[in-house]
C-alpha positions in Angstrom: 18.9 -15.4 1.7 19.8 -11.7 1.5 18.1 -9.4 4.0 15.7 -6.9 2.4 13.7 -5.7 5.2 11.2 -6.3 8.0 7.6 -6.8 7.8 5.6 -6.1 10.9 1.9 -7.0 11.4 0.3 -5.6 14.5 -3.1 -5.8 16.0 -4.1 -2.8 18.3 -6.8 -3.4 20.8 -8.8 -1.1 23.0 -8.0 1.9 20.9 -9.7 5.4 20.7 -9.9 7.9 17.9 -10.3 5.1 15.2 -13.2 7.0 13.3 -11.1 10.3 13.3 -9.4 10.8 9.9 -7.2 13.6 11.0 -6.0 11.6 14.0 -5.2 8.5 11.9 -3.3 10.8 9.6 -1.4 12.3 12.4 -0.6 8.9 13.8 0.8 7.6 10.3 2.9 10.8 10.1 4.2 10.3 13.7 5.0 6.6 12.8 6.9 7.6 9.6 9.0 10.2 11.6 9.7 7.7 14.5 10.9 5.0 11.9 13.1 7.6 10.3 11.5 6.8 7.0 10.9 8.9 3.9 7.4 9.8 3.2 6.3 9.9 -0.4 2.6 10.2 -0.1 -0.2 9.8 2.4 -3.8 8.9 1.8 -6.5 8.5 4.5 -10.2 7.5 3.8 -12.9 7.5 6.2 -16.0 5.4 5.6 -18.5 7.8 7.3 -19.5 9.1 10.8 -18.5 6.6 13.4 -17.1 4.2 10.8 -13.6 3.0 10.2 -10.7 4.6 8.5 -8.1 3.2 6.0 -4.8 5.0 5.8 -1.6 4.3 4.0 1.7 6.1 4.1 3.7 5.3 0.8 7.4 5.4 1.7 10.6 5.3 -0.3 11.3 2.3 1.9 7.9 0.7 1.3 4.8 1.4 3.3 2.9 1.7 6.6 -0.9 1.1 6.5 -3.7 1.0 9.0 -7.4 -0.2 8.9 -9.7 0.6 11.8 -12.9 -0.8 13.3 -14.0 1.9 15.9 -17.0 -0.2 16.9 -14.6 -2.9 18.2 -11.8 -0.6 19.3 -9.5 -2.5 16.9 -7.0 -1.4 14.3 -4.8 -3.6 11.9 -1.3 -2.2 11.2 1.0 -3.3 8.5 4.6 -1.9 8.2 7.3 -2.9 5.8 10.4 -1.1 5.7 13.4 -2.1 3.6 16.9 -1.9 5.1 18.2 -2.3 8.6 18.4 1.3 9.8 14.6 1.9 10.5 13.1 1.7 14.0 9.8 -0.2 13.7 9.5 -0.5 17.5 9.4 3.4 17.6 7.0 3.6 14.6 4.6 1.2 16.3 4.8 2.9 19.6 4.1 6.3 18.0 1.1 5.0 16.2 -0.3 3.1 19.2 0.3 6.1 21.5 -1.7 8.4 19.1 -4.6 5.8 19.2 -4.4 5.2 23.0 -4.1 1.4 22.3 -4.5 -0.6 25.4 -2.9 -3.8 24.1 -0.7 -4.6 21.1 0.0 -8.0 19.5 2.7 -8.1 16.7 4.5 -10.5 14.4 7.6 -9.8 12.5 8.9 -11.4 9.3 12.5 -10.9 7.8 12.0 -10.4 4.1 14.6 -11.3 1.6 15.5 -12.9 -1.7 18.1 -15.2 -3.2 20.6 -13.6 -5.5 20.5 -16.7 -7.6 16.8 -16.2 -8.1 17.2 -12.6 -9.4 19.6 -13.7 -12.0 16.9 -15.4 -14.0 
C-alpha cells in the first residue's frame, strides 16, 4: 500500500461559538493555516439563530469540514490531507482553540492505494 494521506475524524465536546458562522469560518481558516495547506474555497452555512453550522474548507490537498450542534456543545470534524508534510495536530488544535473545546476525541486513518489496482 502506498501512503496517500491521513484522514482524521474528531469529536469536540463542551464547545462554545458553535452557532457563530463567522467564528466557524475563522476556525476553519486557522486550521488550514496551521496545517500548512492550500485553501481553494471555503463555504459556511448556518441553520438559523441558535442552530448549528456546517462548514467546509476545500483544499488542494483535500478538505477540512465541521458540523456543529450548539445545543449539545458538540462539533464533528473531518480532516483529510494528502501527503506527509501537513500538521494535522496543529490544525485540530487551532480549530479546537477557536471553539473553546473542553474535550477532544480523535481517530486517524492512513489512506492509500495499491499501485497494481490503479493499473486496471
